[in-house]
C-alpha positions in Angstrom: 45.1 8.9 -13.0 41.7 10.2 -12.4 43.2 13.7 -12.6 44.5 13.0 -16.1 40.6 11.0 -17.3 39.2 14.5 -15.3 41.2 16.5 -18.6 40.9 14.1 -21.3 36.7 14.4 -20.1 37.1 17.7 -20.5 38.9 18.2 -23.4 36.1 16.2 -25.3 33.4 18.4 -24.0 35.3 21.6 -24.8 35.6 19.9 -28.7 32.0 18.4 -28.6 31.0 22.3 -27.5 33.4 23.8 -30.5 31.8 22.1 -33.0 27.8 22.3 -32.2 25.7 24.2 -34.4 25.0 27.5 -33.3 21.5 26.8 -34.0 21.8 25.2 -30.3 22.1 28.3 -28.7 21.3 28.3 -24.4 18.4 28.8 -23.1 18.3 32.6 -20.5 15.3 30.9 -18.8 14.5 27.0 -17.8 11.4 28.1 -18.7 12.4 28.5 -22.4 13.6 24.4 -22.6 10.7 22.4 -24.0 10.5 19.0 -23.0 10.3 15.8 -25.6 7.1 14.4 -25.7 6.6 11.3 -24.1 7.2 8.0 -25.5 3.9 5.9 -25.7 3.5 3.7 -22.5 2.8 0.2 -24.2 3.9 -2.4 -21.7 4.8 -5.9 -22.2 1.8 -7.9 -20.5 1.8 -10.8 -19.2 0.2 -13.8 -21.3 -3.5 -14.9 -19.8 -4.2 -18.5 -19.1 -7.8 -19.4 -16.7 -7.6 -23.8 -15.8 -10.7 -25.6 -16.3 -11.3 -25.3 -12.7 -11.6 -21.8 -12.6 -7.4 -20.9 -11.6 -6.3 -17.6 -13.2 -2.4 -18.1 -14.2 -0.7 -15.0 -15.9 2.8 -16.2 -17.1 5.2 -12.7 -17.7 8.3 -14.4 -19.8 11.4 -11.9 -18.6 15.3 -13.1 -19.6 17.4 -10.6 -18.0 18.5 -13.4 -15.3 17.9 -16.6 -14.5 15.4 -16.2 -12.3 12.0 -17.5 -11.5 9.2 -15.7 -9.3 5.8 -16.8 -8.7 2.6 -15.2 -6.6 -0.4 -16.9 -5.7 -2.9 -14.4 -4.3 -5.3 -16.3 -2.5 -8.9 -14.8 -1.9 -9.8 -14.2 1.7 -8.7 -11.9 4.3 -8.1 -10.8 7.6 -11.5 -8.4 6.6 -13.3 -11.8 6.8 -12.2 -13.1 10.1 -14.5 -13.7 12.8 -14.7 -10.4 14.9 -13.6 -12.4 18.3 -10.2 -14.1 16.5 -9.1 -10.8 15.0 -4.9 -11.6 13.9 -6.2 -15.6 13.1 -5.2 -14.5 9.4 -1.8 -13.1 10.6 -1.5 -16.1 12.7 -1.9 -18.1 9.1 0.1 -16.1 7.2 3.1 -16.9 9.3 2.5 -20.7 10.4 1.2 -21.8 6.8 5.1 -21.6 6.1 7.2 -21.8 9.8 4.7 -24.9 10.5 6.0 -26.9 7.8 3.8 -29.5 5.3 2.9 -33.3 5.8 6.2 -34.2 4.4 9.1 -31.7 5.7 8.6 -29.5 8.9 9.8 -26.2 8.3 12.8 -26.3 9.7 13.1 -28.8 7.0 11.9 -26.9 4.8 14.3 -24.2 5.6 17.5 -26.3 5.0 16.3 -27.8 1.3 15.4 -24.6 0.0 18.3 -22.5 1.4 20.4 -24.9 -0.3 19.5 -24.2 -3.7 19.4 -20.4 -3.1 15.6 -20.9 -3.1 12.7 -19.1 -0.9 9.2 -19.8 -0.6 6.8 -18.1 2.2 3.4 -17.2 2.8 1.5 -14.0 4.7 -1.8 -12.7 5.2 -3.3 -9.8 4.0 -6.3 -7.9 4.5 -8.1 -9.3 1.8 -6.0 -12.4 0.5 -3.1 -15.1 1.3 0.0 -15.3 -0.5 2.1 -17.8 -1.4 5.4 -17.3 -2.8 8.5 -18.6 -4.4 12.2 -17.2 -6.0 14.5 -19.6 -7.8 16.9 -19.6 -10.2 15.5 -21.3 -13.0 17.8 -24.5 -12.8 15.8 -25.2 -9.7 12.2 -24.3 -10.4 11.5 -28.1 -10.3 12.6 -28.8 -7.3 11.2 -25.6 -5.4 7.9 -25.6 -7.4 7.1 -29.3 -5.8 7.9 -27.4 -2.5 5.4 -24.6 -3.3 3.0 -27.2 -3.9 3.5 -29.0 -1.0 3.0 -25.6 0.9 0.1 -24.7 -0.9 -2.0 -27.7 -0.8 -1.2 -29.9 2.4 -0.1 -27.6 5.4 0.7 -29.4 8.6 0.0 -25.9 11.0 2.5 -27.1 13.5 1.6 -26.5 17.3 4.9 -25.1 18.2 5.1 -22.6 15.3 1.4 -20.9 16.2 1.9 -20.4 19.6 5.6 -18.8 18.0 3.4 -17.2 15.5 0.9 -16.1 18.5 4.0 -14.7 20.6 5.0 -12.5 18.5 1.6 -10.9 17.6 1.0 -10.3 21.2 4.8 -8.2 21.4 3.4 -6.2 18.8 -0.1 -5.3 20.8 2.5 -4.6 23.6 4.2 -2.4 21.9 1.7 -0.8 19.7 1.4 2.9 21.6 5.1 3.1 21.4 4.8 5.4 18.2 3.2 8.1 18.3 2.8 7.9 13.7 0.8 4.3 14.4 -1.3 5.5 16.8 -2.3 8.1 14.5 -3.2 6.3 11.8 -4.8 3.3 13.7 -6.9 5.3 15.5 -7.4 8.0 12.2 -8.7 4.9 10.8 -11.2 3.8 13.5 -12.7 7.5 13.2 -13.1 7.1 9.3 -14.6 3.5 9.7 -16.0 2.6 12.8 -13.9 0.8 15.7 -15.4 -3.0 14.8 -15.2 -2.6 10.9 -12.9 -5.1 9.4 -11.3 -2.3 7.9 -10.3 -0.6 11.2 -10.4 -3.3 14.0 -6.9 -4.5 15.8 -5.8 -7.4 16.8 -5.8 -8.0 20.9 -4.3 -10.9 23.9 -8.2 -12.1 23.8 -8.4 -12.7 20.2 -5.0 -14.0 19.6 -5.6 -16.3 23.0 -9.3 -17.8 21.3 -6.9 -18.4 18.1 -6.7 -22.8 18.0 -5.2 -25.1 15.1 -8.7 -25.8 14.1 -9.2 -21.4 12.7 -6.4 -22.2 10.9 -7.0 -25.7 9.1 -10.5 -24.5 8.6 -9.2 -21.2 6.9 -7.3 -23.5 4.6 -10.0 -25.6 3.8 -12.8 -22.5 3.4 -10.4 -20.6 1.5 -7.6 -22.2 -0.6 -9.2 -23.6 -3.9 -8.1 -23.2 -7.5 -11.5 -21.0 -8.3 -10.3 -18.5 -5.4 -6.7 -18.4 -6.9 -4.8 -15.8 -8.6 -1.9 -17.1 -9.7 1.4 -14.6 -11.8 5.0 -16.0 -12.7 7.8 -14.2 -14.1 11.2 -14.9 -14.5 13.2 -17.0 -17.4 10.9 -19.2 -18.3 8.9 -20.8 -22.1 5.3 -20.1 -21.4 4.9 -23.6 -23.1 6.5 -26.1 -21.2 5.1 -24.1 -17.8 2.0 -23.9 -19.4 2.0 -27.5 -19.8 3.5 -27.8 -16.1 0.8 -25.9 -14.6 -1.5 -27.7 -15.9 -0.3 -31.3 -15.0 -0.1 -29.8 -11.3 -3.8 -28.4 -11.1 -5.5 -30.1 -13.6 -7.1 -32.8 -11.6 -7.9 -30.4 -8.5 -11.4 -29.9 -7.9 -12.7 -26.2 -7.9 -14.3 -25.1 -3.8 -16.6 -22.7 -3.0 -16.3 -19.4 -4.2 -14.9 -16.8 -1.5 -17.9 -14.5 -0.4 -17.1 -10.7 -1.1 -17.5 -8.6 1.5 -20.9 -6.4 2.3 -20.4 -3.5 4.2 -22.0 0.4 4.0 -19.2 3.5 4.9 -20.7 6.5 6.7 -17.4 8.3 7.7 -16.4 9.8 10.6 -18.1 12.1 13.0 -16.9 15.8 12.5 -15.3 17.2 15.7 -12.3 17.4 17.9 -10.4 13.8 19.1 -7.6 13.3 21.1 -5.2 10.6 22.7 -2.6 11.9 25.0 1.0 11.2 24.5 2.9 12.3 27.7 6.1 11.1 26.4 6.7 12.9 24.0 7.6 16.2 22.7 5.5 16.7 18.9 2.2 16.6 18.8 0.7 14.1 15.4 -2.4 15.6 13.5 -4.9 14.2 11.1 -8.1 15.6 9.6 -9.5 12.4 8.2 -12.7 11.6 6.0 -13.8 8.7 3.3 -11.9 8.6 0.2 -12.9 7.1 -3.3 -12.7 3.9 -4.9 -10.0 3.6 -8.3 -13.2 2.6 -10.2 -14.6 6.6 -9.8 -15.1 9.1 -13.3 -13.4 11.5 -10.5 -10.1 9.2 -9.8 -7.5 11.3 -11.9 -9.0 14.6 -11.2 -8.2 13.2 -7.4 -4.8 12.1 -8.0 -4.0 15.8 -10.0 -5.3 17.7 -6.9 -3.3 15.2 -4.3 -0.1 16.4 -5.9 -1.0 19.4 -6.2 -2.6 20.2 -2.4 0.2 17.4 -0.1 1.7 14.6 -1.8 4.6 16.2 -3.0 7.7 18.7 -1.6 5.8 21.5 -4.1 2.4 20.8 -2.7 0.7 23.6 -1.0 1.0 22.0 2.3 4.3 21.2 2.6 5.3 24.7 0.9 2.9 26.9 3.1 3.0 25.1 6.3 6.6 23.4 6.7 8.4 25.4 4.1 7.4 28.8 4.7 5.8 28.9 8.1 8.6 26.0 9.8 4.9 24.7 12.1 6.3 21.0 10.2 8.6 18.6 10.2 7.0 15.9 8.2 3.2 17.5 6.6 0.8 16.4 3.3 -1.9 13.9 2.3 -4.9 13.6 0.1 -7.6 11.5 -1.1 -6.9 8.2 -0.6 -8.5 5.4 -3.3 -8.9 2.0 -2.8 -9.7 -1.0 -5.5 -12.9 -2.0 -3.7 -13.6 0.3 -1.2 -13.5 3.9 0.1 -9.7 4.9 0.9 -8.9 7.7 3.4 -9.1 11.3 2.7 -6.3 12.3 5.4 -4.7 15.3 6.1 -1.3 14.8 8.4 1.8 16.8 10.0 3.6 16.2 12.7 5.2 19.6 14.9 6.3 20.1 18.1 3.9 20.4 20.8 3.8 24.2 21.8 3.1 24.8 18.3 0.2 22.4 17.7 -2.6 24.9 17.6 -0.7 27.3 15.1 -0.3 24.1 12.9 -3.6 23.6 13.6 -4.7 26.5 12.3 -2.2 27.0 9.3 -4.2 23.4 8.2 -7.7 25.4 8.4 -6.7 28.2 6.3 -4.7 25.7 3.2 -8.5 23.6 3.4 -10.2 27.6 3.3 -7.7 29.0 0.6 -9.3 25.9 -2.0 -12.1 28.0 -2.0 -11.3 31.3 -2.3 -7.8 30.3 -4.0 -8.0 27.5 -6.3 -5.3 26.4 -8.1 -3.5 28.0 -11.1 -2.1 26.7 -14.3 1.6 26.4 -12.6 0.7 24.8 -10.0 -1.5 23.0 -12.3 0.8 22.0 -14.9 3.5 21.3 -12.5 1.5 18.1 -10.8 0.9 16.6 -13.5 3.4 16.8 -15.2 5.5 15.0 -12.0 2.5 12.6 -12.4 3.3 11.4 -16.2 7.4 12.3 -15.8 7.4 9.7 -12.7 4.9 7.3 -13.9 7.2 4.9 -16.2 9.0 4.5 -12.8 6.1 3.1 -11.5 6.2 0.2 -13.9 9.7 0.1 -15.2 10.5 -4.0 -14.2 7.9 -6.9 -15.9 7.3 -7.6 -11.8 5.5 -4.6 -11.3 3.5 -4.7 -14.7 2.5 -8.3 -13.4 1.7 -7.6 -10.0 -0.7 -4.9 -11.4 -2.3 -6.7 -13.9 -3.2 -9.3 -11.0 -4.4 -6.6 -8.8 -6.8 -5.5 -12.0 -7.4 -9.1 -12.3 -8.6 -9.6 -8.4 -10.7 -6.8 -8.3 -12.4 -6.9 -11.3 -10.6 -4.0 -13.5 -10.1 -3.6 -17.1 -7.0 -5.3 -18.4 -5.7 -1.8 -19.8 -6.5 -0.3 -16.8 -2.9 1.2 -16.4 -2.3 2.2 -20.1 -5.7 4.3 -19.5 -3.9 5.9 -16.0 -1.6 8.1 -18.4 -4.3 9.3 -20.8 -6.9 10.4 -17.7 -4.3 12.3 -15.9 -3.4 14.1 -19.6 -7.3 15.1 -19.8 -7.6 16.7 -16.5 -8.4 20.1 -16.5 -8.0 23.3 -14.0 -11.8 23.5 -14.0 -11.6 19.2 -13.1 -9.4 19.9 -10.1 -11.1 22.9 -8.2 -14.4 21.2 -8.9 -13.1 17.4 -7.1 -11.5 20.1 -4.3 -14.9 21.3 -3.9 -16.7 17.9 -3.8 -14.5 15.9 -2.0 -12.5 17.4 0.7 -15.2 19.4 3.0 -13.5 21.2 6.2 -16.9 21.1 8.4 -17.0 17.2 7.8 -13.5 15.8 8.7 -12.5 14.2 12.0 -9.7 16.3 13.3 -7.2 13.8 15.5 -3.8 14.9 17.3 -2.1 12.8 19.3 0.1 14.3 22.1 1.2 16.1 25.4 -1.7 18.0 26.4 0.4 20.1 28.8 2.6 21.6 25.9 0.2 22.8 24.4 0.2 26.2 22.8 -3.7 26.5 23.0 -6.1 24.2 24.3 -7.7 21.7 21.9 -11.1 23.1 23.2 -10.5 26.6 21.7 -11.7 24.2 18.3 -14.5 22.7 19.5 -15.2 20.3 22.3 -12.9 17.5 22.4 -13.7 13.7 22.6 -10.3 12.0 24.1 -9.8 8.2 23.2 -8.8 5.4 25.0 -5.7 3.6 24.2 -5.2 1.9 26.6 -4.2 -1.8 25.6 -6.4 -3.9 27.6 -4.6 -7.0 29.5 -4.5 -11.0 29.1 -6.7 -12.5 30.2 -5.6 -13.6 34.1 -2.8 -11.0 34.4 -2.4 -8.1 37.3 -4.4 -5.2 37.0 
């Protein structure tokens, strides 16, 4: 049967080719093929509503499937927790849901929701906490009631807090197992400072200091309508859902607004840093500095630079260090950009222990080449086309568009920031790429971090300059045997 189908398909193709006009021709070189211009990008943006109490709501209708999804994003995250209680928001984000509500335990919520093929979940992040739901259209009323209970009446039962703390402690005990985790954790400390809210990590002592009263206090401080952005997408009628939201939230009074974190950023102290991990046969190498924010006018040029230099399989770092020299099994990076604080400029590679110094030499050669061998028109064109052709797939669903619109609202970006992206990339010139490379990438300002087994290196790290050894040992729990 398969052979017959293949024969019929082949016959159809040959017939079409035989009837094709001579003007079709055949390109003798792939460069002769001219791709059609990209279609205009005008995504279906969600409807924005602001309630009298300050809650912002986005409604995104999508009738493809009989499903409805909601996300409440609440200002206040781990960067706002006290230094002596790092881990509080992670514990809060878990026990918020597992601890149940005043009406139902977490286990009872599980049974109720599973009977309806639905979910209501909570989590904690860097600058936000979240309550989400997913359900069938027919179960919206039932699931939304549970969502409201979890949002406004959590119980934080003690047994679930203990479970959350045990899980967090397990993660602490294993945080040095993975060299990748060590590299990215310690590099964040170098960029932002070990005590920065953007780099600090939980310890046994900080986890132990978190009590139920801290979770209740956090909830009372942050969970107010004027600190919430609610996004709903799926198979619903906007007018009906809007009426449901007014009934549910209009009587909820405003609370104190979440305060904005005020920090200054100075970047890392240049130098060579080393963390010993003697049970590996490979080295992790990372060069870091401060990045930028997305509202920086150079954001689009940075995006193109990153793609050309380190964020694709066609990039210079990948082509030269991995493919041509065979010095890395993973390599890449670029100038990071966050919404409301500088990202991290991070260039990363993984290499065999015995080629560690050679890989660092290769990194330095590529950094020097940014001045002596700037981007070519072909490199620039490949980078821009790759970004533009893949852009639509980053926002190929209404859910993704809703999530992006919520981010712009949360961080105070213009509503049309998404639609401006493609035009911003198209306008980037070769001069722009070379300019931002010189402006933001300075080899003498980078901190170089190596994680690996020093005894197996092809050259000592001291050949690159004075080395600072990092202590990555995990402080034991209070009362533990030393």
